[in-house]
N, C-alpha and C positions, 0 to 999 in steps of 0.2 A: 093916427099913424099915417104918414104920407107914403106915396108909392115908392119913393127913393129909400125909405127905411127898410123896405123888403130886401133890397140889394146891398144895404150897408152891412159890412162885416162886423160881427160882434168881437169884442176884445178877447184874445186868447187867454184862457185861464190856466195858469201853471200850478202844478201840484208836485209834491214830493214823490219821487219815484221809488221803486222797491230797493234798488241797490244804493240807497243813500244813507243818511245818518240813522234813520229809523231801523233800516236793515242791519246796520252795524251794531246798534244797541241790542237788537233782538238776537243777532248771532253771538254777541258776547254773553248775553243772558242764557242762551241755549247752551253755550259752552260751559257756563257755570253750573247749570242745572244738570247737565249730562253726567257730571261727576258723581251724582248721587241718585241717578234714576236707572238707566238701563244699559250703561256701558261701564267698562272697567279701565277707561283711559288714564285714570289717576293712579293706577296701581303700578308698582315697579316692574311687574312681569310684562305688562303691555308696553310700557315705555322702553324696556330693554329690547323687545322685538321691533318696535318702531325705530329705535336707534340702529338696529341691524339693517333694516330696509334702507334707512337714510344713508348709512355709511357705505353699504355695498353699491348703491346706485350713484352716490357721489364719487366713488372711486372707479367707476366704469370708464372704459375707453370708448370715446365717441368719435366716430369717423364720418366725415361728410358735411359737418356743420360746426360753426363756432358759437352758435346761439345756445346750445345745450352745454353750458359750462358746468363746473362742479357745484357751484352754489345753486344753480337752477335744478340740477339733477337731485340735489339734496332736498330742495323744496318739493319736487315731484314725488320723491320717495315718501316723505312725511305726509304729504297731502293724500296720497293713495292709501297709506296705512290708516289714516284717521278718518278720511271722508270717502275713500273709494274712487275718487276722481280728482283731476287737476285741470284747471282752465287757466290759460295764459294767452295774452294778446301778443301777436308777433309784431315786432318793430325792430328798433336797433338792438334790442335784446328781448327775451321773453319776460313780459310783465305779468306776474301772477295776479289773478283776480281773487278777491275775498268773497264775492257773491255774484251770482249771475242768474239771468233768465234766458231761456232758450226757446226758439221757435223751430218746429220740425216739419218736415215733409217726407212722407214715406218712412217715418221712424228715424230719419237722419236729421241732425241739426243743420239749419240753413242760415240762422242769424242768432246773435247773442246781444244781450244788454248786460254789461258787466260793470262791476264796481271795482275801481282801482284804489288800493290803499295808499295814502300819502301821509307824511308826517304831520302836515297841517290840516288834515281832513280829507276824506276820500272823495273821489270824483267818479261819475258814471259816464259811460260811452257805449255806443252800439258798434257792432262789427259783424261782417259776414263770416260764414263758417270757415272759409279759406284763410281768414285773418286770425283765427283762433286755434291754438293748440289745445285739444281736449282729449285727455287720456282718462279712461275709466276701466275699472275692474269690477267683477261681480255684478254685471248688468242683468237686470230682470227682463224677460221677454215682454212684460207688460209696459216697461219703460226702458227700452234699450239705450236711450240717450243719457241715462244717469248711471252712476256707479254706486256700489255698496261696500262699505268698509268691512274688514273681517270681523270686527267686534259686533257689528249689526247683524251679520249673518249667523252669529252664535251668541245671541243675546242672553240665552239662559245660562251658559257657562260664564259669560262676562258678569252677569248679575250675581251668580254664586260667588265668584271671586271677590267682587266688590262687597257683598254682604258679609263675607267672612272677615275680610280685612277691616271693614267698618265695625263689626262686632268686637274684634280684638282691640281695635283702637279705643272704642267706648269702654271696654272692660278695664283696660289699663288706665283710662282717664277717670272713670267714675267709681269703679269697684273699690271697696275698702281693703286694698292690698296692704298687708303689713299691720292692719288693725287687729286688736285682740280684745276679748272680754276679760277684764281683770278684776278678780275679787280683792277688795281692800279691807283693812281693819275699820272698825266703826269710828266715825268722826262726825263732825258737825256738817249740816247741809251745805253751809258756805264753802267749807273745805272740799267737799265732794264735788260741788259745782265747779270750783276753781280747777280741780284736778281733771274733770271732764274736758273743760275748755282747753287746758294746757296740752293734754295728750291728743285730743281730736285734731287740733291744728297741725300737729307734726306727723301723726301716724296715719290718719285716714279720715274718711267722711262718716263712718259709722262706728260708734263705740258705746258700750254699755258698761257701767261700773256699778257693782253691787256691794253693799257693805254687810257687816255681820248682823246688824239689827234686823234688816229685811229678811235674811235667811232664818233667823231665830223666830220671827213672827210667823213665818210660813211653816213652822214645825220641823225644820230641818236642823241637823247638827252643823253648826258653823265650822266645825273643825274638819269635816269630811268634804271631799270633792273640791278642795281649794286648788284649782289649777287654771291655767290660761286656756282660753278657747280662741283659736285662730279664725279670723273672718276672711282670710284670703280665699277667693273662689278656686275650686279645683277644676282647672281647664283640661286636665288629662282625661276626665270622663267624657268630655264633649268631643274628644279626638280632633281638636281644631287643627293641630299640626298636619295630620294626615289628610284631612279634607282640604286644607289650604294648599298643600303640595299638589294634590290631584287637580284642583281647580286651576292652579297656576299652570300646570302642565297642559291642561285642556285649552286654556287661552293661548298659550305659546304655540301649540300645534295648529291653531286657527291661522296664525301668521306664517305657517310653514316651518316653524322652529320646533324640532323634536323635544319632548319633555326632558330628555337626558341632558340637555343644555344646562338645566338648573339643578341637576343632581350633583351634590358635592363629591360623590364618589367617581364621577366621570373623569377619565384620563385623556391623554392626547389623542389616541386613535378615535375615541368617541366624539371628541370635538371636531376632528377632521371630517367624520362622517356627517355630523350635524351641519357643518359648513357646506359640504357638497349637496346635502339634501335641500337646504335652504336656497342655495344659489341655483342649482340645476333644475329643481322642480317648482320653485316659486318665483324667484326673481329673474331668472333667465327668460321665461315666457313673458313676464311683465316688461322686461327690457325690449323684447321683440314687438310688443304692442306699442311701446313708446317710439321705437324706430320706424314702425309702419306709419304711425300718425305723423311723425316728423318728416318722413320721406314724402308723404302726400301733401303736407302743408308748406314745407320749406323749399320745395322745388328741386330736390336732388336726393340721391340714394343716401340714407343715413344708416349706419350700423352702430349698435351699442353692444359692447362685449363686457359682461360682468364676470365671466369665469376666469379669464386670463389674469386680470389684476388681483383677484382674490386667490388664485391658484386652487380653485375648487375642483380639483381632479386628482386622481391617483398618479403622482409623478413617477413612482417606481413602476407601477403597472404600465404606464405609457412607455417608459424606457424599455421594459421587457418586451412589450408588443413591437416597438420599433426595431429592436434587435432581431426578433423572430421574423419580421417582414423582410429586413435586409438579407437575412440568411436564406429565406425562402426564395427571394428574387435571384440571389446568386446561384442557388441550386437549380432554379428553373432555367437560367441562362446557360449553365453548364450542360443541362440536358437538352438544350435546343428548343425550349418552350418560350414563347413570347411572354415576358413578365406582365405586361399590361393586359394581355388576354386572360392570364391566370387571375389577376386581381379583379377583373370584371366578373369572372365566374363566381367569386365569393362576395361580390357586391361592394368592393373597395374602390371602384372607379366607375365613371359614367360610361355607359355603353348599352348596346341592345340586350346584352345578357344580364345586366345589372337589375 
């Protein structure tokens, strides 16, 4: 090897990166496996709650930016419900990422390597933290740069709901529902076998047919006990309906949806309270997280209101409160008291006494 070979550059070896085709296949496989492992994403209860998140956030009023349109807000809501975080590259519009790697400093992201989904195949790119909109919920102190979905935080309840629905599905698919044990008159073995095949194909997967000759050989009176025995499993003893309802309510409450939402006996007032609870205690704080991240990354103050579009408040109570305030202000003015000073005393206005 000559002296110049030492300074000669070696050819650059290119390899497949994480956010490429392999990562897309692994993500698709993980999504398939997750339906039968430790999450209940494939159940109707979880999808109903996810749709509520998606619908409320997509209908929110966004002030201060045009990048957070309704389609993007719907993607953010669904991603937060399923993955606990959303990553989108800031450009002419918010480009959602299907996979990403993050570099941190001081526990805060500084750079991203993201995979952008395309119809003809994904592409990967790198971006600084200021170029990426990253919203996360349920962050752990060990990894504050990541988020956790509600189902992952309550994996035991999610597993219970999934196992119950899987068991019910398998029971109705495999159990001999409608099949019976039929005692038949004595006949030839060929006729008995033909009868077994004809009835088994139509009624169920398990069927036993016994003739008179077998009963007589066993020392029994063939004229006694000639009745049908039903093979349909008794699901009432397992209390599957009650356990399923409780597991469904537990999963719903993880998403901030009270279990009364799935109660057939619930009426209008109950649904209104469910709506207020979901929006005010769950989605309104998440909307503030999104607005803070957008304000920091998009270069302007962004406000996201989810309560006004959904009317998640007591309209009658607000009207009565407004009437009482107006009446109190009028009485204070007649008595020579400054209405603004009186409002500051009760914390209804900004001031040194508030």
